[in-house]
Every structure is written in C-alpha cells, then in structure tokens.
N, C-alpha and C positions, 0 to 999 in steps of 0.2 A: 878302593877307589885312588886314583894316582893325585899327587900333590897340586897340580894345575887345575885339575876338576874340581877337587875339593875347596882351592880358592876361588874358583869361580860361583860355586855354589854358595859358598858362606857370603860371597859379595850381593849375591841375589836375595839373600833372606833380609827383609826391611820391614819391621814390625809394623810399622806406620800403613803399610799397604795391607788393604782388608784381606788379599789372597795369600798373604804369607804365613807359611806353617808355623812361623816361631809365635804367633798369636795364640794357637791353641796350648803351645808349649807354656808361654807367660801365663795364660789362664790356670794351668794346671799349677805352676810352681807358686802363684802367689794365692794359693788356697791356704786358709789358716791350717787345715789337719794335715797338708803337705809339709808346712814349715815345722811344724810341732813333731810330725814324725822324724823328719829329718834332724831335728835339734836331737830328739829322745836317742835316735841310733846314733848320733854324734858324740853321745855321752854327756849331754846338758843337763839331763833330768837325772843323772846318778851322783850330782856332787852339789857343794853349796855354790850359790851364784859368785859367778867371777873366777872361781877356781878353773883350773886347767883341766880340759876334758879330753877323753880318750873313745874313740868309736868303739861300740862293741855291739856284738849281736843280740837280739832280744827275741822272748817269744811272744806269739799273739796276745796272750794274758798279759805279759808285763806291758806290752804297751797300750793295751786297754787300761789297766791301771795308772799308768802315769798320765795318759791323755783323757783327763776326766771330762765327761759329757760326750764324748764322741760313742756314736750307735755302732753297734756289731756291723750292720750293713754298710755304714759310711767308712769304717776302717777297713773293711774288707776290701771295697772298692778302691779306696786310696792306695792301699799295700798293691793290689792287682795292676794299677794303672802306673805306679812307681817302678814296679818289676818291669813292665812293658817297656817304658821308658829307659830302662837300663839304669837305674838310680840307685835300685837296691836289688839284692839276692834274696831268694827264699830258698832254704835248705831243709829238706824233709829227711829226718833220721829214723829208721824202722825201729823203734822202739814200742815198748808197751805201756801207756798208749804212744801214737805217733808224736815225735818231736820236731814242731816246725818253728823255725828261727829265721829272723830277718835282719839283713845288715847291708850297710851303705857299700856300693861300689865306688871305685875310683871317681867316677864321674859324679855318683852320689855325694861323694866327700867334697868335692870342689863345690857343690852346690850348697852343701852343708854350711862351709864357711862364710857365704853369703847370707843365708837365712839365720845363722846365729847372730849375726849383726843385726839383722832386722827385727828379731825378737829381742835381744838385749834394747836396742833403740826404744823400741815400744814399751817396755817395762822401765826403762830409765826415764822416760818422758810423759809418762800416763798423768802424773799431777799437773804437769804444765797444759797438757791437751785438755784435762779434765776444766780447769780454771778458765781456759778460752772457750770451751763449749759454754759454760755456765755464764760468761760475759756475753757472747753471741746470743743466747737464748733469752737472756735478760733484755737485751737491746730490741730483739725482734718481737717480744712481747708486748 
C-alpha cells in the first residue's frame, strides 16, 4: 500500500463511528486475557514487579500456568485471534512431542508497552478503587 493510500485509510478510521473496524480491534485488545497474554510474553510475569522485563517466547503450558484461571478453550481462542491480528507468532518445532511456542511480533510488542501500563495502573490503584466502591455501595444502600 502506498503512503498516500495508507494515510487516507488511517484518517478514515474513527472508533466513534459504528461501522469502523477499529472498534473490533479495541474490543479484542481490551480483553483481560489479551492484556495478560501480552504482558506474559512481554516478560512481565518472569520477574519481580517493577523490574525491567524482556520479551520471551513461551510454550502453551507456560502461559496456562502464568494465567491462573484461564480455560484451555479461552487461551486457545485468544492465542489464535492474536496470531491472526499479527500480534504474536506461533512456532511449531518438530520434536517428540511437538513443541509450540508463542512470541510477540513487533506489532505485538508495541501494544505490550501500552497494556503493561494498564496492568500496572490496575495493580497500583486497586486499593483506591476498592475504597471508592465500598463508599459508593454504602451510599447506595
């Protein structure tokens, strides 16, 4: 796609319009499992909180262990969707048994930097949110 055509296409994407395809992408990337998968592959799950992280490839079973509570079906569906969107790659190595690893692409890594901040914000501000919820619920009762 030439630069002018690409610029026109980007200018036409407006998530506030019901027909904009970026809405589907926003729906996908705002999913908790997507955020957590991107953070895990970005290296966030491998070290202490706040420590510098490095992206790494992970096997399916590693991801399932890190993402406590995710069902096999949900993990599989989410990984397939992220691969389809070009955010991660799936590499099959012909060993016995077959080894399958997942790794962020450049596009996925750029999104990881944003989702990492969301995850950190949620973790850092959870006490304040819980306090506000309790206060709100007490007033509503």
